[in-house]
N, C-alpha and C positions, 0 to 999 in steps of 0.2 A: 527520445521516444523509446518505449519499452513494449514488452509483450504481456507482462504479468505472469510469466512462467518462472517461478522461483527455483533456481538451481543451488543457491548459496545462502547461508545465514552467517551472521556475525554476532559478536557480543558487544553490548554497550559498555564502554569503559569509563565513561565519565564526561562531564562538561568542563570547559575551560573558559576563562575570560567571562565569568559570570555564566551565562548560557549562550554566549555568542558563538561558541565552537562546540562540536560534538566529536568524541573519539570513538572509533569502532574498530574492534579487533577482528581481522578477516584475513588469516594466513593464506587461505586458498585464492584470494583475490589480489593480494598486495603486489604480486609481480605482473598482474594482468591490467592494471589501470595506471594511467599517467596523470600527473598534476594537471588540473583544468578539465579533465574528463568527467562526464556525469556517471553517477551511480544512484540507483533507486534504493533508498533506505526506508524500509517499511512503506514503500510506495512513493516516497517523497524524492523528487529529483534534486540531488545535491551535487555541487562541483568539488572535486578533490583539491584540497589546498596544500596537504603535506602527507607523505607516505613514509613512515619511520618504524622499522622493526615490526612489521605485520599489523601496524596500527594506521588506520586511515583517519585523516582529519578533515572536517567540513565546517564551513561557517553556517550559522543559523540565523536567519532574519526574524524580526519580530512577527512578521506575517506567518512564517513557518511555525514558530512557537505557538501562536494563537490559533491556527487552524488545524494542527496536526498533533499526534501523540508524542512527537520527538521532544517536547519540552517537559515531559512528565515521566521519563524512563527511570527505571530502577537498575542499579548497578548489576552487571551480569545478564541483564535481560537479553533474550535472544531476538535478533532483528533479521527481517527479510532483506536480502540483497539481490539486485539484478543489475548486470551490465547493460549498457545501452544497446539498442538494436543496430545491427549492421545490415548492409545490403545482401549479405550472404547468410543471415540468420533465418532460421525457419520461423514463421509467424504462427506459433502453436496456440496462443491465447487470443488476445484482441489488442488493438492499439491503446496503449496506456501512456499518457504524457508525464506522469509524475507530478502533476499540479492537483493537489488534494482539494476536493470541494468542501469537505467538512469532516468533523469527527462524528462517529456514531458511538453507540455503546452496546455491548453484548447484553442481550436480554435473557438469552437461554441458550444452553448447549445441551443437546440430547444425544444418546448413543443411537446410531442407526447403521447397524452392522452391514458392511464391514467398516463404515466410516462414521461420521457424526453429522448432525444437522444443527445449524446455528441460526438464531434469530438476532438481528441487528436493528436497533432503532436509528432513525436518521431525521434531520430537521424537515419539516413538512414542505419547505420550499424546494427541496430536491425531488419530490414525487414526480413531477412531469418528466424527469429524465430517466425513469426506470420503466421497463416493461417486463411482464412475465416471460421468462426464458431469455431475457436479454443479458447483457454483460454488465459486470461491476468489478471494480478492483478493491479489495479489502486488504489493507496493509500491503498493497502492491500486488497481491495475487489475484489473477484472472479468474473469476467465478461466474456461474450462471445463477440468475435470480430464479429460485425454485417456487417461491410464493411471495406475493406482494400485497401490502396493505397501505393505509394512508400515511403512516410514519414508521413502518418497519418492513423488513424483508427477510427472507429465509434463503439460505444457501446450504448446499450439500458439500461436505468435505470428504473427498475419497482418500483412501489410504496413502496415496503417493503425495497428496497435498499436505496431509497431516505429518508426513515423514520429512518433507523438504522445506516446510515453512514454520512459522511460529503460530499459525492459526490454531493448531492443536493444543497450545498452551493457554489459550484465552479461556476465561471464565466469565461467568455472569457479573456485570458491572465494569469490565475492562473497557477502555477506550479503543476505538479502531479507526484507522484512516480510510475514508471513502473517497474514491474517484469514480464519478459516473461516466458512462460510456461517452467518448468524445463525439462520435457521429450523432448520437441522440441529442446532445446538447446543441450542436450546430443546427440540426433539423428543427428542433424545437424553437430556437432563436429565429431561424429564417421564417418559419410559419407564423410566429408571433408578429414579426415585422410586416409580413404580407397581409395579416388580417386588419392592420390599422388603416 
């Protein structure tokens, strides 16, 4: 479980064993995570398999490659990293599971001083899980839905988010990992079952 507040970034250093393993350079985190523990990488919950010389190694399943942007990374690309939530961690964002619902695509990025405004497309089947001013995690970062349409949403990126995450590097056409609000998904599922 995570909060979507990004305090660390790392660099993508490559794939191994085809694309069954991903290597992330993260000097600030290598001494803070143990083998078997979870780390959100671009919002994807991954389990650490090896920690060697500031490089973290994680297995990638076919489902992860299919549903997320972790299978199409470029060498040296910046990745959002978040350690898992503890009982003493402040819950500054919202509950994020690290289970990505789908990839979206950046449609537009515009300056909105002092930050930016970003429009993201999403598969229309995700629409029931979004509400205006509700929560969404993009590449693992907790954000508020500023505007909502049938298959796209807009978010505001404030300066601290631009500084501490990779969202400021995104441009039109880039893929982005989307995790809908967990409570919204449960509520929608419960109401759908109740209506039957």
